[in-house]
Residue, then its C-alpha position, 0 to 999 in steps of 0.5 A: x522597843x516593840x517587835x512581833x513575829x508570826x509563828x504560823x498563819x493559816x487555816x491549820x493554825x495561827x499564833x503571833x508573838x508580841x514583845x515589848x522591852x523597856x528599862x530592861x524589862x520584857x513582856x511577851x504576849x502570844x496572840x492566839x495559839x491555834x496549834x497543839x501544845x507540843x507543836x506550839x512549843x516547837x514553834x516557840x523554840x524557833x523564836x528562841x523561847x519556851x512556853x513558860x516565858x510567856x506573860x499572857x495569851x490573848x485569844x481572838x475567838x473560839x475557832x480551833x485554828x486560833x484557840x488551839x491549846x490555850x486551855x492546856x497551855x494556861x493550866x500547865x504553865x500558869x499563864x494568864x489567858x484573855x478572851x471575850x466572855x462570848x469566846x469563853x462561853x462558846x468553848x463550853x465555859x471551861x475552868x481555867x483554874x484562875x488563869x482566865x481574864x475576860x476582855x471586852x471591846x474598847x477596854x484597855x488591858x495592861x500587861x507589863x510593858x504592853x497595853x492592849x486595846x481589843x476591838x470587835x470585828x464582824x466574823x462568824x464567831x460568838x464575840x470576836x476581838x482583834x487587837x492593837x498592841x502598844x508599848x506607849x511609843x509604837x502601835x501594832x494592829x493584829x487583824x486576822x479574821x473578819x469578813x469586812x472592815x466597818x468604819x469602827x474597825x478602821x478607826x481602831x487602826x488609825x496611826x499604826x506603825x505596823x499591821x498584821x493583816x488577813x489576806x485570805x483569798x483571791x476572789x476569783x480563785x475562791x469562786x473557781x475552787x472545789x469548795x461547796x457553795x455554802x463554804x464559798x458563801x461563808x468564806x466570802x461573806x461579810x462575816x467570813x474572811x477578807x479577800x485580797x481586794x478587801x485587804x488592800x482597801x484596808x491597807x490604803x485606808x490606814x496608810x500614812x507616813x509612819x506605817x513601817x510594816x504591813x504583813x499579810x497573814x491567814x492566806x488560804x493554801x487553796x484559794x490564794x498565792x503569796x505572789x498575788x498578795x504581794x502584788x495587790x498590797x504593793x499596788x495599794x501601798x505604793x511599794x515594791x513587791x519584794x518589800x511585801x512580807x507574808x506570814x505563811x502556815x509553815x514558818x510564819x514570819x521573822x521578828x520585825x521591829x515596829 
């Protein structure tokens, strides 16, 4: 069985639990840990877990709302941490006391009952990677930080059973916001973050009969609203608005079976 739960998603921090269980064995992966350690531990407690129960952490890139307490978490609890070499170097090449493992585009990683396929995305980080996670039967995509979807990105998302999808901003709200011009350009650019319309295009492209969940993530608190996101995704997926889920910054999402 494969399931996932966002512990919180937004510019203030991102973390997603992925759990696979087979033959009585459970593997727990944390994708990003963009909070302080105590804050993360409180969020884990809401999911019924302690940090020491994590089997691994995967850091998608070096921005603070994603890497957060990864270094402290790894050293304190002796938890293996995976990230790209570029991400590691961008954070200063810190010593993880044997807990660091380097990930690369297209190279599968097996952690207990989970298999991970990292893939490169266009984002303004040194070597960002997003993920497809599988227990061998179901496939979950995690796509939370990129400026646009390349054909390569879309190919990685084929035949998903669930997708955690960035819906960062409404283009009109961003244009009319108080952000300075350079920040509007960065957020809305090809190496920034996905607009609702761009996210909807991805949802349409990967839609198939087996896609059970699309959860909107990384919504901007200043330049987006959950009701707008639900409407746009519902139209893209041919679904009811009330069936569209968003992972918010405060509480993330409930557990969802894939």
